[in-house]
N, C-alpha and C positions, 0 to 999 in steps of 0.2 A: 436658525440655520446651523449654528455651531452644534446644537444638540444632535442633529441628524448626522453630521460629520463624525461626531464622537461615537455614535451608534454603529456606523459603518466601520470605523476603525476597530471597535471592540469585536464586531462580527468577524472581521478578517483575522484578528488576533486569535480568536477562539478556533477558527478553522485551521489556521497554521499550527496551533498547539495540538489540536486533535490529530493532525497528520503526523506531527513529530512524535506524539505519544504512541500512535500505532506503529510507527517505524521502530521505536525503542522496544515495544512489546515484541514485535517480530524478531528483532535482533536478539533479544534475551531468550526467546523460545527456541529459535532455530540456529543460533550461533553461540551455544553455551560456553564454548572454550574461548570466546572473544577473539577470534582470528581477525586480522586486518581485512577490511572489505572496501573495495573501491565504491564510488558513488553508484555506478551501474550495478554492482553486485548487491548493494543495499536496496536498490530499487526492485530488483528481481526477488530478493528475500522478502520484501514487503508484499510483492505479488503472490509469492508462495503462501504467506500468512493469510492473505485474503482468500485465496483459493481453498486452502485446507481448513482454516478455522472459522472464517466468516461466511463462506459460501458452501461449506461441506462438500467440496470437490466439484461443485456445479460450475463448469467452465463458462457456460452462457451467462450466468449471473455474475460471475467474477469478471468476465470481459466487460460487461456493462459497467460494473463498479469501477474498474480500472480505466476504462475509456479506450479500449483497443478492440479489434475485431475478434470474434469468437474463433474463426479459422486460424488466425495468427497465433492467438494464445494457446489454442489446442496443439498447433504444430510445435510451438516452443516447449510446451510441457511434455509432449511425447518424445521430442528429440533429446531432451535433457533428463529424462527418466523421473520427472516429478510425479 
């Protein structure tokens, strides 16, 4: 039983580290001057990274990956000039 608990713990750790690594990559690419960013701004910066670098601008694919509706993400990107 302990073996399975350790595997689950390791899996969660890997997933968390992967998300943190993506956020760091996004921050380095899109915030080169290292301006202070709120948590909300960091989240949107990560979304921009996903839209432009991982999904090649495909809003539908990015919305699925982020977990929001395509219409909402499309409206946000259009209103903010992304």
